[in-house]
C-alpha positions as CSV (number, residue, x, y, z in Angstrom):
1,M,-13.7,-47.9,-13.2
2,T,-16.7,-45.9,-11.9
3,L,-15.3,-45.7,-8.4
4,N,-11.8,-44.6,-9.7
5,L,-13.5,-41.9,-11.8
6,F,-15.6,-40.7,-8.8
7,I,-12.4,-40.5,-6.7
8,S,-10.6,-38.6,-9.5
9,E,-13.4,-36.2,-9.9
10,N,-13.5,-35.5,-6.1
11,L,-9.7,-35.0,-6.0
12,L,-10.0,-32.6,-9.0
13,L,-12.8,-30.6,-7.2
14,M,-10.7,-30.5,-4.0
15,F,-7.7,-29.3,-6.0
16,V,-9.7,-26.6,-7.8
17,K,-11.2,-25.4,-4.5
18,Y,-7.7,-25.3,-2.9
19,L,-6.3,-23.5,-5.9
20,T,-9.2,-21.0,-5.8
21,L,-8.8,-20.2,-2.1
22,N,-5.0,-19.7,-2.5
23,L,-5.4,-17.4,-5.4
24,I,-8.0,-15.3,-3.6
25,E,-5.7,-15.1,-0.6
26,M,-2.7,-14.2,-2.8
27,E,-4.4,-11.7,-5.0
28,N,-6.5,-9.8,-2.5
29,K,-4.3,-9.0,0.5
30,R,-4.8,-5.3,0.0
31,E,-8.6,-5.6,-0.4
32,I,-8.7,-7.7,2.8
33,A,-6.7,-5.1,4.7
34,L,-9.0,-2.4,3.5
35,K,-12.1,-4.3,4.7
36,K,-10.4,-4.8,8.1
37,L,-9.5,-1.1,8.3
38,A,-13.1,0.0,7.8
39,V,-14.3,-2.3,10.6
40,F,-11.4,-1.7,13.0
41,L,-11.5,2.1,12.7
42,I,-14.9,2.2,14.4
43,N,-14.3,-0.7,16.9
44,P,-16.7,-0.2,19.8
45,G,-14.1,-0.6,22.5
46,M,-11.9,2.3,21.2
47,F,-9.0,-0.2,21.1
48,S,-5.8,1.1,19.7
49,L,-5.1,0.3,16.0
50,I,-1.7,0.1,14.3
51,V,-1.4,0.2,10.5
52,I,1.9,-1.2,9.3
53,G,3.5,-1.6,5.9
54,D,6.5,-0.4,3.8
55,R,6.8,3.3,3.0
56,G,4.6,4.2,0.1
57,V,2.1,1.4,0.4
58,G,-0.7,3.9,0.9
59,K,-1.2,3.8,4.7
60,R,-2.2,7.5,4.9
61,F,-4.1,7.4,1.6
62,Y,-6.2,4.5,2.8
63,I,-6.8,5.9,6.2
64,E,-8.0,9.2,4.8
65,K,-10.2,7.5,2.2
66,T,-11.8,5.1,4.7
67,I,-12.4,7.8,7.3
68,K,-14.1,9.9,4.6
69,E,-16.4,7.0,3.7
70,L,-17.2,6.3,7.4
71,Q,-18.1,10.0,7.9
72,E,-20.7,9.6,5.1
73,T,-22.0,6.4,6.6
74,Y,-22.2,7.7,10.2
75,K,-22.9,11.4,9.5
76,D,-25.5,11.4,12.3
77,K,-23.1,9.8,14.8
78,L,-19.8,11.6,14.1
79,E,-19.2,12.5,17.8
80,E,-20.1,9.1,19.0
81,K,-17.8,7.4,16.5
82,C,-15.0,10.0,16.9
83,L,-15.3,10.9,13.3
84,E,-15.7,14.7,13.5
85,G,-12.2,15.1,12.0
86,L,-9.0,13.4,11.1
87,N,-5.5,14.7,12.2
88,F,-2.0,13.3,11.6
89,V,1.0,14.0,13.9
90,E,4.5,12.6,13.6
91,A,5.7,10.7,16.6
92,K,9.3,12.1,16.1
93,S,7.8,15.6,16.7
94,F,7.1,14.7,20.3
95,C,9.8,16.4,22.5
96,K,10.5,16.0,26.2
97,N,7.9,18.6,27.3
98,Y,5.3,17.7,24.7
99,D,1.8,18.3,26.1
100,L,-0.1,15.1,25.4
101,N,-3.2,16.3,27.2
102,K,-3.4,19.3,25.0
103,L,-3.0,17.1,21.9
104,F,-5.7,14.8,23.1
105,E,-8.1,17.7,24.0
106,E,-7.6,19.3,20.6
107,N,-8.7,16.1,19.0
108,E,-11.7,15.3,21.1
109,F,-14.4,13.4,19.2
110,K,-11.9,13.1,16.3
111,T,-9.5,10.4,15.0
112,L,-5.8,11.1,15.7
113,V,-3.1,9.3,13.7
114,I,0.3,9.1,15.3
115,D,2.7,8.4,12.4
116,D,5.9,6.4,12.6
117,I,5.4,5.4,16.3
118,D,8.7,3.6,16.2
119,E,10.5,7.0,16.0
120,I,9.0,8.3,19.3
121,N,11.3,10.0,21.8
122,D,12.3,7.5,24.4
123,E,11.6,9.9,27.3
124,L,8.1,10.5,26.1
125,E,7.2,6.9,25.3
126,K,6.3,6.0,28.9
127,S,4.2,9.1,29.2
128,L,2.3,8.2,26.0
129,F,1.9,4.7,27.4
130,Q,0.3,6.1,30.5
131,A,-1.9,8.4,28.5
132,L,-3.2,5.4,26.5
133,S,-4.7,3.9,29.6
134,T,-8.4,3.9,28.9
135,T,-11.3,4.7,31.3
136,N,-14.7,3.7,29.7
137,G,-13.1,4.0,26.3
138,K,-11.5,7.4,27.0
139,F,-7.8,8.3,26.9
140,G,-5.6,10.6,29.0
141,Y,-3.9,10.6,32.4
142,E,-5.0,14.0,33.7
143,K,-8.3,14.3,31.9
144,N,-10.3,11.6,30.1
145,I,-10.8,12.5,26.5
146,S,-13.0,10.7,23.9
147,L,-11.0,10.2,20.7
148,R,-9.8,7.4,18.5
149,I,-6.1,6.8,18.1
150,I,-4.3,5.1,15.2
151,F,-0.6,4.4,14.9
152,T,1.4,3.8,11.8
153,S,4.9,2.3,11.2
154,N,6.9,1.1,8.2
155,K,8.6,-1.5,10.4
156,P,7.4,-5.2,10.3
157,A,5.5,-6.5,13.3
158,D,8.3,-8.9,14.3
159,E,10.7,-5.9,14.8
160,L,8.1,-3.8,16.6
161,R,7.2,-6.4,19.1
162,E,10.9,-7.1,20.0
163,D,11.2,-5.4,23.3
164,G,13.5,-2.4,23.2
165,K,14.4,-2.6,19.5
166,H,12.0,0.2,18.5
167,L,9.5,0.3,21.3
168,I,9.3,-0.9,24.9
169,G,7.4,-4.2,25.1
170,I,4.6,-2.7,27.1
171,M,4.0,0.0,24.5
172,W,3.7,-2.5,21.7
173,D,1.3,-4.6,23.8
174,R,-0.9,-1.5,24.3
175,I,-1.0,-0.2,20.7
176,S,-1.2,-3.6,19.0
177,Q,-4.7,-4.7,20.1
178,L,-5.7,-4.4,16.4
179,V,-3.1,-4.7,13.6
180,I,-3.5,-4.1,9.9
181,E,-0.7,-4.7,7.4
182,F,-0.8,-3.3,3.9
183,P,1.3,-5.3,1.4
184,S,3.8,-3.6,-1.0
185,Y,3.4,-4.0,-4.7
186,K,6.4,-6.4,-4.5
187,T,4.2,-9.0,-2.7
188,D,0.7,-8.0,-4.1
189,N,0.1,-5.8,-7.1
190,S,-3.4,-7.2,-7.8
191,T,-5.0,-3.7,-7.2
192,I,-2.5,-1.7,-9.2
193,Q,-5.0,-0.6,-11.9
194,K,-7.6,0.4,-9.3
195,D,-4.9,2.3,-7.2
196,F,-3.7,4.2,-10.2
197,K,-7.3,5.3,-11.0
198,E,-7.7,6.4,-7.4
199,T,-4.4,8.3,-7.6
200,W,-5.5,10.0,-10.9
201,R,-8.8,11.1,-9.2
202,K,-6.9,12.4,-6.2
203,M,-4.9,14.8,-8.4
204,K,-8.2,16.6,-9.5
205,F,-6.7,17.6,-12.9
206,E,-10.2,18.7,-14.0
207,A,-9.9,21.7,-11.6
208,L,-7.1,23.2,-13.7
209,K,-8.6,25.8,-15.9
210,D,-7.9,25.4,-19.7
211,Y,-6.7,21.8,-19.2
212,E,-10.0,20.1,-18.5
213,A,-9.7,18.2,-21.8
214,F,-6.6,16.4,-20.5
215,A,-8.2,15.3,-17.2
216,S,-9.9,12.2,-18.4
217,F,-8.4,9.0,-17.0
218,P,-5.9,7.4,-19.5
219,A,-7.4,3.9,-20.2
220,N,-4.4,3.0,-22.3
221,T,-3.5,-0.7,-22.7
222,K,0.2,0.0,-23.0
223,L,0.2,1.9,-19.7
224,Q,-1.9,-0.8,-18.1
225,K,0.6,-3.5,-19.2
226,F,3.5,-1.3,-17.8
227,L,1.7,-1.0,-14.4
228,E,1.1,-4.8,-14.3
229,D,4.6,-5.8,-15.3
230,K,6.6,-3.2,-13.4
231,S,4.7,-2.4,-10.3
232,P,6.4,-5.1,-8.2
233,G,9.5,-2.9,-8.5
234,F,7.8,0.3,-7.4
235,E,9.8,0.9,-4.3
236,G,8.0,4.2,-3.8
237,G,4.6,2.6,-3.9
238,F,1.9,5.2,-4.0
239,R,4.5,7.9,-4.4
240,D,5.5,6.3,-7.7
241,L,1.8,6.3,-8.8
242,D,1.7,10.1,-8.0
243,K,4.7,10.6,-10.2
244,L,3.2,8.6,-13.1
245,A,0.0,10.5,-12.9
246,C,1.8,13.9,-12.9
247,L,4.0,12.8,-15.8
248,Y,1.1,11.6,-17.9
249,F,-0.9,14.7,-17.4
250,N,2.0,17.0,-18.2
251,Y,3.1,15.0,-21.2
252,R,-0.5,15.4,-22.5
253,I,0.0,19.1,-22.4
254,Y,3.4,18.7,-24.1
255,H,2.3,16.4,-26.9
256,Y,-1.2,17.8,-27.7
257,K,0.0,21.5,-27.6
258,E,-3.1,23.5,-28.8
259,S,-5.2,20.5,-29.6
260,R,-7.7,19.2,-27.1
261,K,-8.8,16.0,-28.8
262,I,-7.5,12.8,-27.2
263,I,-6.4,10.3,-29.8
264,E,-4.8,6.9,-29.5
265,I,-1.7,7.5,-31.5
266,T,-0.7,10.5,-29.3
267,E,-1.6,8.6,-26.1
268,N,0.8,5.9,-27.1
269,E,3.6,8.5,-27.6
270,I,2.7,9.9,-24.2
271,V,3.0,6.4,-22.6
272,K,6.4,6.0,-24.2
273,S,7.6,9.4,-22.8
274,V,6.2,8.6,-19.4
275,I,7.8,5.2,-19.1
276,D,11.2,6.5,-20.4
277,D,11.2,9.4,-17.8
278,F,10.0,7.3,-15.0
279,S,12.3,4.4,-15.5
280,T,15.5,6.3,-16.2
281,K,15.0,9.5,-14.0
282,T,12.3,9.7,-11.5
283,Q,11.7,6.2,-10.1
284,I,13.2,5.4,-6.7
285,Q,15.8,2.7,-7.2
286,T,16.6,0.8,-4.0
287,I,16.7,-2.7,-5.4
288,N,20.0,-4.6,-4.8
289,D,21.6,-7.7,-6.3
290,N,21.6,-9.6,-3.0
291,E,17.8,-9.2,-2.6
292,L,17.1,-10.5,-6.1
293,S,19.7,-13.3,-5.9
294,V,17.9,-15.2,-3.2
295,F,14.6,-17.0,-4.0
296,R,12.4,-17.6,-1.0
297,I,9.9,-20.5,-1.0
298,T,6.6,-19.8,0.7
299,E,5.0,-22.6,2.6
300,N,1.7,-24.1,1.2
301,T,2.3,-22.6,-2.3
302,L,1.6,-24.7,-5.3
303,M,4.5,-25.7,-7.6
304,K,3.0,-23.9,-10.5
305,E,2.9,-20.7,-8.5
306,L,6.4,-21.2,-7.2
307,E,7.6,-21.6,-10.8
308,R,5.8,-18.4,-11.9
309,K,7.4,-16.4,-9.0
310,F,10.8,-17.9,-9.8
311,K,10.6,-16.9,-13.4
312,K,9.4,-13.4,-12.4
313,Q,12.3,-13.0,-10.0
314,V,14.8,-14.3,-12.6
315,K,13.4,-11.7,-15.1
316,A,13.8,-8.9,-12.5
317,W,17.3,-10.0,-11.6
318,S,18.3,-10.2,-15.2
319,N,16.9,-6.7,-16.0
320,F,18.8,-5.3,-13.0
321,K,22.0,-7.2,-13.7
322,Y,22.3,-6.8,-17.5
323,G,20.3,-3.6,-18.0
324,S,17.8,-5.1,-20.5
325,I,16.0,-8.4,-21.0
326,S,17.5,-8.9,-24.5
327,K,21.0,-8.7,-23.1
328,A,20.1,-11.0,-20.2
329,E,18.6,-13.6,-22.5
330,K,21.8,-13.6,-24.6
331,A,24.1,-13.8,-21.5
332,L,22.0,-16.7,-20.0
333,G,21.9,-18.7,-23.2
334,L,18.1,-18.2,-23.7
335,G,16.3,-17.7,-27.0
336,Q,15.3,-14.2,-27.9
337,G,11.9,-13.4,-26.4
338,T,11.9,-16.3,-23.9
339,M,11.3,-14.0,-20.9
340,K,8.6,-12.0,-22.6
341,N,5.8,-14.0,-21.0
342,W,7.5,-14.4,-17.6
343,K,5.0,-12.3,-15.6
């Protein structure tokens, strides 16, 4: 009996440990990507870094935020770390006669981000490849320049590394020495509350004269629940958070009128207005029936988690298919309120 109990306790501990590790991995993909970004951005070999993820996942936002933090940390070594400035340029703006040497020279001792590298002009791709050859950590094929180069793309790594599909194979090989992928809210929305708070701060509403009273962050439970429940469907990602922040601030102006005292009852009215406008008018809708009709099983995922994800997808499909959860429950023969806790 004692031996069996000992074995059972050990199995239980192993199960708890396994579950904990899987939950940490599942819930913190964005946080892990952020930590990698902070380290990779100042890698000592000046190796190329590519940041990938769907449009709207916050690639630019996180790069800007992390660079700013690194500039504070290394304020006495800005030139050495190539942190004197941060510039973005779109790869599709590179034309046949684009002067890469000039671009590199203008960004000496800075960090240069080449956005959407998969859209680069075919004729210039090989020239850029040559310019990325490093000599003692410096770039350029006419003059060696000390700078740090980051690439971004909204295409998945499997597509980018397929020779000739978006890039020539040697280009992918050169720019993918370090790769960071930011998840969409569809696969990881564990940081949604924190991201919305960062978005609100970014707007700097407090700088608007006569409206400082409306600049405080809306710590409203109804809004928080909306973000938790609906963010997996935020196809616009951070752009959707921008819209929500702007809507909330402007609806504060609309609802409070001359009053400047924030009260809960009015905040709840504002949340209702924001959700209604966002859901029916401003939110990007690219979801399709085929995507929601297929349930994909992820390897090494516990049955309990698979069941949770399945119910969540059924709820999303039902809402899309029938227009409302209550209609879906009736059509599917479920009791009223069954899907309420399918999160």
